[in-house]
C-alpha positions as CSV (number, residue, x, y, z in Angstrom):
1,M,14.0,56.0,-24.8
2,V,17.2,57.2,-26.4
3,I,17.0,60.5,-28.3
4,I,19.4,60.8,-31.3
5,P,20.0,64.2,-32.8
6,G,18.9,64.2,-36.4
7,W,18.2,66.7,-39.1
8,T,17.3,70.4,-39.5
9,L,14.6,71.2,-42.1
10,S,14.5,74.8,-43.6
11,W,12.1,76.7,-45.7
12,T,12.7,80.1,-47.4
13,S,10.2,82.9,-47.1
14,G,7.1,82.0,-49.0
15,E,8.2,78.4,-49.5
16,A,5.6,75.6,-48.7
17,T,7.3,72.6,-50.4
18,P,7.2,69.4,-48.2
19,K,10.6,68.3,-46.9
20,T,11.7,64.7,-46.3
21,I,14.2,62.9,-44.2
22,V,15.8,59.5,-44.9
23,V,16.4,57.1,-41.9
24,P,18.7,54.2,-42.8
25,I,17.2,50.8,-41.8
26,L,19.8,48.1,-41.1
27,D,18.9,44.5,-42.0
28,D,20.1,41.8,-39.6
29,A,19.6,38.0,-39.3
30,S,18.2,38.1,-35.7
31,I,14.7,36.7,-35.1
32,E,13.4,39.6,-33.0
33,G,9.9,40.4,-34.2
34,N,8.7,43.8,-35.4
35,E,10.4,46.8,-33.8
36,A,9.6,50.6,-33.7
37,F,11.2,54.0,-33.3
38,I,9.8,57.6,-33.1
39,V,10.6,60.6,-35.2
40,R,10.0,63.9,-33.3
41,L,9.7,67.5,-34.5
42,S,11.2,70.1,-32.1
43,A,12.8,73.5,-31.7
44,P,10.8,75.4,-34.3
45,S,12.2,78.8,-35.5
46,G,10.0,81.4,-37.3
47,L,7.1,79.0,-37.3
48,V,4.9,76.9,-35.1
49,I,4.3,73.1,-35.1
50,S,0.7,72.3,-35.7
51,G,-0.6,68.7,-35.0
52,P,1.4,66.0,-33.3
53,T,5.1,66.4,-32.8
54,D,5.9,62.6,-32.8
55,T,5.2,59.9,-35.4
56,G,6.0,56.2,-35.0
57,V,7.9,54.1,-37.5
58,T,7.6,50.3,-37.4
59,I,10.5,48.1,-38.7
60,V,8.9,44.9,-39.9
61,D,11.0,41.8,-39.2
62,T,11.4,39.8,-42.4
63,E,12.8,36.7,-40.7
64,P,10.7,33.5,-41.0
65,G,11.1,32.7,-37.3
66,S,11.6,29.3,-35.8
67,V,9.6,26.2,-34.8
68,Q,9.8,24.1,-31.7
69,F,8.2,21.3,-29.7
70,S,5.8,22.5,-27.1
71,A,7.5,20.3,-24.4
72,G,10.9,18.8,-23.8
73,S,9.4,15.3,-23.6
74,Y,6.0,13.6,-23.7
75,S,4.3,10.7,-21.9
76,V,1.2,8.7,-22.6
77,G,-0.5,5.6,-21.1
78,E,-0.4,2.4,-23.1
79,E,-4.2,2.2,-22.9
80,A,-4.7,5.8,-24.4
81,G,-4.8,4.7,-28.0
82,S,-3.1,7.9,-29.3
83,T,-1.3,11.0,-28.1
84,T,-1.1,14.5,-29.6
85,I,2.2,16.3,-30.2
86,T,2.3,20.1,-30.6
87,V,4.8,22.1,-32.6
88,T,4.8,26.0,-32.4
89,R,6.1,28.7,-34.7
90,V,7.6,31.5,-32.7
91,N,9.6,34.8,-32.8
92,A,8.9,35.9,-36.4
93,F,6.4,35.0,-39.1
94,A,7.6,36.3,-42.4
95,G,6.9,34.0,-45.3
96,A,5.4,30.6,-45.6
97,V,7.3,27.9,-43.7
98,S,7.1,24.1,-43.1
99,I,8.6,21.4,-41.0
100,R,8.5,17.6,-41.2
101,A,7.7,15.5,-38.1
102,V,8.5,11.8,-37.9
103,T,8.5,9.0,-35.3
104,N,11.3,6.5,-34.8
105,T,12.1,3.5,-32.6
106,N,14.0,3.9,-29.3
107,T,13.1,1.2,-26.8
108,A,9.5,1.0,-28.0
109,T,8.8,-1.1,-31.2
110,L,7.4,0.5,-34.3
111,N,3.9,-0.8,-35.2
112,T,3.9,-2.9,-32.0
113,D,3.9,-0.2,-29.4
114,F,3.4,2.9,-31.5
115,G,2.5,3.8,-35.1
116,A,4.6,5.4,-37.8
117,V,4.1,9.2,-38.4
118,D,5.6,11.2,-41.3
119,I,3.8,14.5,-41.6
120,T,4.6,18.0,-42.9
121,L,3.3,20.9,-40.9
122,N,2.7,24.2,-42.7
123,W,2.4,27.9,-41.6
124,A,1.3,30.6,-44.0
125,N,3.0,34.0,-44.4
126,G,2.4,36.0,-41.2
127,E,1.0,32.9,-39.4
128,G,2.3,31.9,-36.0
129,G,1.0,29.6,-33.3
130,S,0.8,25.8,-33.0
131,K,0.2,22.9,-35.2
132,T,-0.5,19.4,-33.9
133,F,-0.3,15.8,-35.1
134,T,-1.3,12.4,-33.6
135,V,0.9,9.4,-32.8
136,P,-1.0,6.1,-32.6
137,I,-0.4,4.1,-29.4
138,F,-0.9,0.3,-29.3
139,E,-1.9,-1.6,-26.1
140,D,-0.7,-5.1,-25.4
141,S,-0.8,-7.5,-22.4
142,L,3.0,-7.9,-22.1
143,I,4.7,-7.0,-18.8
144,E,7.5,-5.0,-20.3
145,G,7.8,-1.8,-18.3
146,N,7.7,1.7,-19.8
147,E,9.1,2.1,-23.3
148,I,10.2,5.1,-25.4
149,A,9.6,6.2,-28.9
150,N,11.5,9.2,-30.6
151,V,9.7,12.1,-32.3
152,S,11.9,14.3,-34.5
153,L,11.6,17.6,-36.5
154,I,13.4,17.5,-39.9
155,N,13.6,19.2,-43.2
156,P,12.7,22.8,-42.3
157,G,11.3,24.8,-45.2
158,G,10.9,28.5,-46.1
159,G,14.0,29.5,-44.1
160,V,12.5,28.6,-40.7
161,S,14.9,27.3,-38.1
162,I,14.4,24.7,-35.4
163,A,14.6,26.0,-31.8
164,G,15.2,23.6,-29.0
165,P,15.8,19.8,-29.4
166,L,15.5,18.2,-32.8
167,T,14.3,15.0,-31.2
168,V,12.2,14.5,-28.0
169,S,11.2,11.3,-26.2
170,L,7.6,9.9,-26.0
171,T,7.4,7.6,-23.0
172,I,4.7,4.9,-23.3
173,V,3.7,4.0,-19.8
174,D,3.0,0.2,-19.4
175,N,-0.2,-0.7,-17.7
176,D,0.6,-4.4,-17.4
177,H,2.4,-5.5,-14.2
178,P,3.1,-8.6,-12.1
179,P,0.6,-9.5,-9.4
180,P,0.9,-7.5,-6.1
181,G,0.9,-10.7,-4.1
182,V,-1.0,-12.4,-1.3
183,I,-0.6,-11.4,2.4
184,S,-0.9,-14.0,5.1
185,L,-0.7,-14.1,8.9
186,P,0.5,-17.6,9.5
187,E,-1.6,-19.4,12.2
188,V,1.4,-20.9,13.8
189,Q,3.4,-18.2,15.7
190,V,6.1,-18.4,18.4
191,R,5.2,-18.7,22.0
192,V,6.0,-15.5,23.9
193,P,7.6,-15.5,27.3
194,E,5.9,-12.9,29.4
195,Q,9.2,-11.3,30.4
196,S,10.3,-10.8,26.8
197,G,8.3,-7.6,26.5
198,V,7.3,-8.1,22.9
199,A,5.5,-10.6,20.7
200,P,7.0,-10.6,17.1
201,I,4.1,-11.3,14.7
202,R,5.3,-12.6,11.3
203,L,3.4,-11.7,8.1
204,T,4.2,-13.0,4.6
205,R,3.8,-11.7,1.0
206,T,3.8,-14.5,-1.6
207,G,2.8,-14.9,-5.2
208,G,4.0,-11.4,-6.4
209,S,5.7,-8.2,-5.2
210,Y,4.5,-5.5,-7.6
211,G,3.8,-2.1,-6.1
212,V,3.4,-0.8,-2.6
213,V,0.9,-2.9,-0.5
214,S,-0.2,-2.9,3.1
215,V,-2.4,-4.7,5.5
216,R,-4.3,-3.7,8.7
217,I,-3.4,-5.4,12.1
218,D,-5.8,-5.6,15.1
219,T,-5.7,-7.5,18.3
220,N,-8.6,-8.8,20.5
221,D,-9.2,-10.9,23.6
222,I,-10.5,-14.5,23.3
223,A,-13.3,-15.7,25.5
224,N,-12.1,-18.0,28.3
225,Q,-8.4,-17.6,27.2
226,F,-7.5,-15.2,30.0
227,A,-5.2,-12.7,28.3
228,T,-6.6,-9.2,28.7
229,A,-5.8,-6.2,26.6
230,G,-4.2,-3.4,28.7
231,V,-3.3,-5.9,31.4
232,D,-1.3,-8.7,29.6
233,Y,-0.6,-7.0,26.3
234,V,-0.9,-3.5,24.7
235,P,-3.9,-3.7,22.3
236,V,-3.4,-2.8,18.6
237,V,-6.2,-1.0,16.7
238,N,-5.7,-0.3,13.0
239,G,-2.0,-1.0,12.9
240,T,-0.3,-1.2,9.5
241,V,2.4,-3.4,7.9
242,T,3.7,-2.1,4.6
243,W,5.8,-3.7,1.8
244,G,7.6,-1.6,-0.9
245,D,7.5,-2.3,-4.6
246,G,9.5,-5.5,-5.3
247,D,9.7,-6.4,-1.6
248,A,8.5,-9.9,-0.8
249,A,10.4,-10.4,2.5
250,D,8.5,-11.5,5.7
251,K,7.6,-8.6,7.9
252,I,7.5,-8.5,11.7
253,F,4.9,-6.5,13.6
254,N,5.8,-6.2,17.3
255,I,3.1,-6.2,20.0
256,T,4.1,-5.1,23.4
257,I,3.7,-7.7,26.2
258,I,3.1,-6.5,29.7
259,N,5.1,-8.4,32.4
260,D,3.0,-8.6,35.5
261,S,3.6,-10.3,38.8
262,A,0.4,-12.4,38.9
263,A,0.8,-16.1,38.7
264,E,-1.8,-16.9,36.1
265,G,-0.4,-19.6,33.8
266,S,-0.3,-19.4,30.0
267,E,-2.7,-17.0,28.3
268,L,-3.9,-16.3,24.7
269,F,-4.9,-13.4,22.6
270,Q,-5.7,-13.1,18.9
271,V,-4.0,-11.1,16.1
272,R,-6.0,-10.4,12.9
273,A,-5.0,-9.2,9.4
274,S,-7.5,-7.3,7.2
275,N,-8.0,-4.6,4.6
276,P,-5.2,-5.3,2.2
277,T,-4.3,-2.3,-0.1
278,G,-2.4,-1.8,-3.4
279,G,-4.2,-4.7,-5.1
280,A,-2.9,-7.3,-2.7
281,S,-5.3,-10.0,-1.4
282,L,-5.5,-11.9,1.8
283,G,-4.5,-15.6,2.0
284,S,-6.4,-18.3,3.8
285,E,-4.5,-17.6,7.1
286,T,-5.6,-14.2,8.5
287,S,-5.5,-14.7,12.2
288,A,-3.4,-16.3,14.9
289,L,-3.6,-17.1,18.6
290,I,-0.6,-15.8,20.4
291,P,0.3,-17.7,23.7
292,I,1.9,-15.7,26.5
293,D,3.9,-18.0,28.8
294,D,3.7,-16.8,32.4
295,D,7.0,-16.4,34.2
296,D,5.4,-16.1,37.6
297,T,5.3,-19.3,39.7
298,L,1.8,-20.7,40.5
299,A,1.5,-22.4,43.9
300,V,0.9,-26.2,43.6
301,P,-2.7,-26.7,44.8
302,S,-3.4,-29.1,47.7
303,T,-5.1,-32.4,47.2
304,P,-8.9,-32.1,47.2
305,T,-10.6,-33.3,50.4
306,G,-14.0,-34.8,51.0
307,F,-13.7,-37.1,48.0
308,S,-16.9,-39.0,48.0
309,V,-19.8,-40.4,45.9
310,S,-23.6,-39.9,46.0
311,T,-25.5,-43.0,44.8
312,G,-29.0,-44.4,45.0
313,H,-30.2,-43.1,41.7
314,G,-30.2,-46.3,39.6
315,P,-27.4,-46.4,37.0
316,S,-26.3,-42.8,37.8
317,F,-24.0,-41.4,40.5
318,L,-22.1,-38.2,41.4
319,V,-18.4,-38.2,42.3
320,Y,-17.6,-35.0,44.2
321,W,-15.0,-33.3,46.4
322,N,-14.3,-30.1,48.3
323,E,-12.7,-27.2,46.5
324,T,-9.0,-26.9,47.5
325,T,-7.9,-23.9,49.6
326,T,-5.5,-23.0,46.8
327,T,-7.6,-22.3,43.7
328,P,-6.4,-24.7,41.0
329,G,-6.6,-24.2,37.3
330,Y,-8.4,-27.5,36.9
331,Y,-9.0,-31.0,38.3
332,E,-8.0,-34.3,36.9
333,L,-10.4,-37.2,37.7
334,D,-9.3,-40.7,36.8
335,E,-11.7,-43.6,36.1
336,D,-10.7,-47.3,35.9
337,I,-12.3,-50.6,35.6
338,P,-12.3,-53.4,36.9
339,D,-9.3,-52.7,39.2
340,P,-7.5,-49.4,40.1
341,D,-4.3,-49.7,38.1
342,Y,-5.2,-46.7,36.0
343,V,-3.6,-48.2,32.9
344,A,-5.0,-48.2,29.4
345,P,-7.1,-49.5,27.7
346,D,-9.7,-49.5,30.5
347,Y,-8.6,-46.2,32.0
348,T,-10.1,-42.8,31.3
349,R,-8.9,-39.3,32.6
350,Y,-11.4,-36.4,32.8
351,T,-10.4,-32.8,33.0
352,I,-12.8,-30.8,35.2
353,P,-12.6,-26.9,35.2
354,A,-11.9,-25.0,38.4
355,G,-15.1,-24.2,40.3
356,T,-16.8,-27.5,39.3
357,A,-16.0,-29.9,42.2
358,G,-17.7,-33.0,40.9
359,K,-18.9,-35.0,37.9
360,T,-22.0,-37.0,37.3
361,F,-21.9,-40.3,35.6
362,T,-24.9,-42.0,34.0
363,N,-25.8,-45.4,32.7
364,K,-22.8,-47.2,34.3
365,G,-25.0,-50.2,35.2
366,S,-25.3,-53.2,32.9
367,G,-27.7,-56.1,32.7
368,S,-24.9,-58.4,31.8
369,G,-23.1,-58.6,35.1
370,E,-21.4,-56.6,37.8
371,F,-18.8,-53.9,37.2
372,D,-16.5,-52.1,39.6
373,W,-15.7,-48.5,38.8
374,W,-12.7,-46.9,40.6
375,Y,-12.0,-43.1,40.9
376,R,-9.3,-40.8,42.1
377,V,-8.9,-37.0,41.9
378,R,-6.2,-34.4,42.1
379,A,-5.9,-30.6,41.6
380,C,-3.6,-28.8,39.0
381,N,-2.5,-25.2,38.5
382,G,-2.4,-23.4,35.2
383,Q,1.2,-24.4,34.7
384,G,0.5,-28.1,34.7
385,Q,1.7,-28.7,38.3
386,C,-0.6,-31.0,40.2
387,S,-1.2,-32.1,43.8
388,A,-0.9,-35.7,45.0
389,W,-3.8,-38.0,44.1
390,S,-6.5,-38.4,46.7
391,A,-5.6,-41.1,49.2
392,N,-8.9,-42.8,49.1
393,K,-9.9,-44.4,45.8
394,L,-13.6,-44.6,45.4
395,K,-15.1,-47.9,44.3
396,I,-18.5,-47.8,42.7
397,V,-20.2,-51.2,42.1
398,C,-22.8,-51.3,39.4
399,G,-24.7,-54.5,39.4
400,S,-26.7,-56.4,36.8
401,S,-29.8,-54.9,38.1
402,G,-28.6,-51.5,36.8
403,V,-28.1,-50.0,40.3
404,C,-24.8,-48.4,41.2
405,Q,-23.7,-48.1,44.9
């Protein structure tokens, strides 16, 4: 508080007339609200001061103040139907004032995206605070992106001024968008050499690219297909492939392949896509079998020994052999009739899995005559390399009586 020396009031002996002082008040154009100062009695001489020594004086601001938007910009969803705009009177409140609010086209279209507004907002003398008005918003099904309408304050009345921007933007957020697309994991993938160290799995996004989307990736072993998680490849659980907004490029998800020294032939494991996000859907192809080509050499198995036949059971017989000392991946058993040239169309090749050293044939006999059935066998490893054919070619004669021997 600043103390300004003022006046000396004097009374003669016996005088009791009230004394006055005049404090000049200076008018200005500043919008500053009501202000106050203190008049203080002090230094009495020949008398005492009874009652308070200070009194306050309030200078009432007579400026009408200003009006302004409550925000520098506004935003509303296209589906909202309307939005409320607020205008506030601030700083001083002397006199009745008014302001006119109007909407205008920017990138949004009047009466297509938003409605026309032309309204006058009024404040009474001494009234401050906020007034509101509503802008109609119209929804459509067009994919057009966000659009902007202008909202302006014009024609201030009662001496009020406009604080801040005269015009603000009203962004109408589009709720229509292109499709997010379809995610697929093509069934046909590349063969993976074991020594490559990685299986690149390709995924596609087609039919749209709106928004950020993703898909889950998992791997699993396939029964009787030999590849084992943690031994032949590093398993994936809840992996993720993501596309950004507008991105429709193919994505590669790499799965680590373990290069071992075991000669085991080609092996398979499965990759699956699931749980698309961001509104995307899955295509018809959601899984793929990934072949791992072994780079370790398998020994060529030896020719099976003990190649023979068991007959005496009417039209049925068993062709069998001894398991080879080198375990094969499978056996090939050739059958031919009526001579062993093993040439189509009267020639058949059977694939027999390892561990099954034989095959039973039934109903080879015929009542129409005698047939000679010829057989040979060889062993093959998992890389398609096979032993020599058995030296002895079995001949089974099935007569018209229906008995084979």
